C-alpha positions, -999 to +999 in steps of 0.1 A: -400-699-370-392-686-333-404-650-314-377-631-301-381-638-260-342-616-251-332-605-280-334-594-316-324-623-337-304-620-372-311-633-403-308-625-441-330-619-474-309-641-502-281-646-521-244-640-504-211-644-524-202-678-538-163-696-533-143-688-567-142-726-573-186-722-575-179-692-596-154-704-628-175-737-629-202-713-635-188-690-659-173-720-680-206-735-689-227-721-721-256-723-702-276-730-668-277-762-669-238-767-678-228-744-652-249-763-628-239-800-635-226-826-620-193-812-612-213-778-597-234-804-577-204-823-567-189-795-551-219-778-533-217-798-502-188-782-492-196-749-500-230-747-483-211-761-449-189-732-456-215-703-460-234-716-430-202-716-405-194-680-420-229-666-411-226-686-379-193-672-368-210-633-381-238-639-357-264-651-381-293-669-362-316-677-395-292-696-422-296-706-458-269-722-483-261-687-494-289-694-525-259-714-544-285-743-554-293-714-579-261-709-596-266-676-591-300-674-617-321-658-593-354-674-608-341-693-639-334-722-618-371-727-611-376-728-644-358-754-654-377-774-625-412-772-642-427-781-670-460-766-693-436-737-712-422-732-750-395-704-757-413-687-788-403-653-808-420-623-792-430-592-814-398-577-802-380-605-824-368-618-786-376-651-774-405-652-752-421-676-730-454-693-734-474-716-714-482-741-737-495-774-720-499-778-682-478-766-657-463-791-637-431-794-609-407-815-616-377-808-595-381-828-566-349-845-571-333-812-567-352-796-538-347-826-518-307-819-529-310-786-517-328-792-484-299-824-475-276-797-482-287-772-458-296-799-429-263-815-431-249-781-428-266-769-398-272-802-378-253-797-344-254-757-342-280-735-327-295-724-354-326-729-378-324-729-419-346-713-443-346-715-482-353-691-508-379-701-540-392-685-562-426-669-556-455-678-587-460-641-596-426-643-605-423-673-625-453-673-640-472-636-642-464-617-675-466-650-695-483-651-726-512-683-717-522-704-744-526-736-722-558-727-697-594-714-699-584-680-687-554-662-664-568-675-632-569-705-637-532-703-653-520-685-624-536-710-594-515-740-615-483-720-614-492-719-575-495-753-571-464-760-591-447-739-569-466-753-538-446-788-547-410-772-539-423-754-509-436-783-494-404-801-494-388-775-477-413-774-446-419-809-447-378-808-439-386-788-407-369-751-428-382-724-433-393-714-468-390-679-483-411-673-508-397-645-532-418-623-544-407-589-553-434-585-582-459-578-554-439-545-553-423-537-586-458-549-601-464-512-603-434-500-629-445-523-656-484-505-658-475-470-660-516-462-674-526-478-640-544-461-610-536-473-574-567-489-573-556-512-601-526-523-589-547-529-558-571-548-578-543-568-593-526-571-560-556-587-540-556-612-569-517-622-562-528-622-522-552-650-536-526-667-557-497-669-533-520-678-506-525-710-530-494-719-533-489-717-497-522-735-490-517-766-461-485-758-451-470-748-417-477-712-414-452-709-384-425-722-413-432-697-438-416-661-449-429-638-476-402-615-493-408-585-512-392-554-524-385-528-553-360-553-569-326-551-568-317-526-597-293-499-589-316-470-600-336-439-586-363-459-579-390-424-581-416-446-592-418-471-569-454-475-553-448-459-515-457-492-487-486-472-475-505-480-509-496-520-505-492-530-465-527-539-459-527-565-488-490-577-477-503-583-445-533-607-458-510-634-471-506-665-448-475-661-439-456-661-403-435-633-411-428-604-438-402-592-451-398-562-466-373-536-481-366-509-456-329-494-455-334-482-488-333-445-484-365-443-511-386-465-482-364-462-449-392-432-436-418-460-442-422-476-405-443-453-395-468-474-421-471-490-388-480-464-365-520-467-382-522-507-395-517-532-373-496-561-373-520-591-371-512-612-340-487-637-340-467-620-375-436-611-373-416-584-393-382-584-408-372-553-421-343-545-442-315-524-420-290-532-442-291-521-478-279-541-510-275-506-527-247-489-512-212-505-505-213-483-471-212-504-445-237-491-421-228-479-383-242-504-360-261-478-340-280-470-375-288-504-374-299-505-342-321-473-342-337-489-373-348-519-354-360-501-325-378-482-346-400-509-358-398-528-323-416-494-300-444-498-332-449-539-343-433-547-304-398-562-298-410-597-295-418-593-334-387-580-351-359-596-366-335-585-383-331-582-426-314-571-455-333-553-482-327-579-509-297-607-514-266-590-512-240-616-523-238-601-555-252-568-555-223-559-528-189-548-543-166-574-526-175-598-505-157-591-474-178-559-475-206-584-472-194-599-444-191-569-424-224-562-434-237-589-415-213-586-389-227-550-384-260-565-386-259-584-356-237-561-335-267-540-344-290-562-331-275-569-297-275-528-296-315-526-300-320-557-279-300-540-247-321-510-255-356-530-258-351-551-228-332-530-205 
């Protein structure tokens, strides 16, 4: 993962619009496994090549596969790649996942295919590649444990299962983006908690996340967190100032954080009092998934300069608050947002390196 030496590099945080022929296959299936079966897998390489070319055309430096391999399911894809869970009736008469045996990763063939598709698509292009993968909290937290002796043992087993996926990605020389919105959103699930209660939980969460990436090359690890993709008021979001010091204890090279959302745009001020550790990088969201309005390049540049002035221009890359493929109204708006992000990075670079 490259530090900036003469300009701010451009990336984004997640999913991008799928081509219609993949959407038709997803819509035609009765479940995720059927929707992303043989026909879908056969069309994936072509789709990944196209989305990589589109990102390169729009000025993105660190590209991904659009998260097409997930088949439109943020976390469901990972549930299909692990064993140890059963689906049982919950008190509300709804089905719930329960850990009933040892958690283990069985998705090696699937993630190898994901890696192969992206590597083939970026071959010969002056870009880096990354793959977004579900974090251990998002996979395992909140699930009833009926197999392990305690929650710590259970969550560490979940972390080890996730590590199997991450390792395939980094072994291929690709960046793994550990997606963990629960780092920010857990607060909203427990209204009885105090900030100290949350910090105690997040301290344990940092241990779990670090266990999931233990032994992997730090320079290929990006950690993404946000306050969720729901289009809601967000008035109950935890403020970054309460948890940022815990965030930077995660052993990633780069932190991707939501920063264009108007509820959190001001929080670059957190870095006035909190020092970003040596060698670490920030990827603040400078494009929002919560609006169809296309940000002006000068606004993107202003947001980037605000961060660069506090943590160093060599330590900042562009990001989006979250995946914009499924949240922004029309794909042409997505392309416009990616273009304006690249143009904003160019403007900011001119100001910062002048």
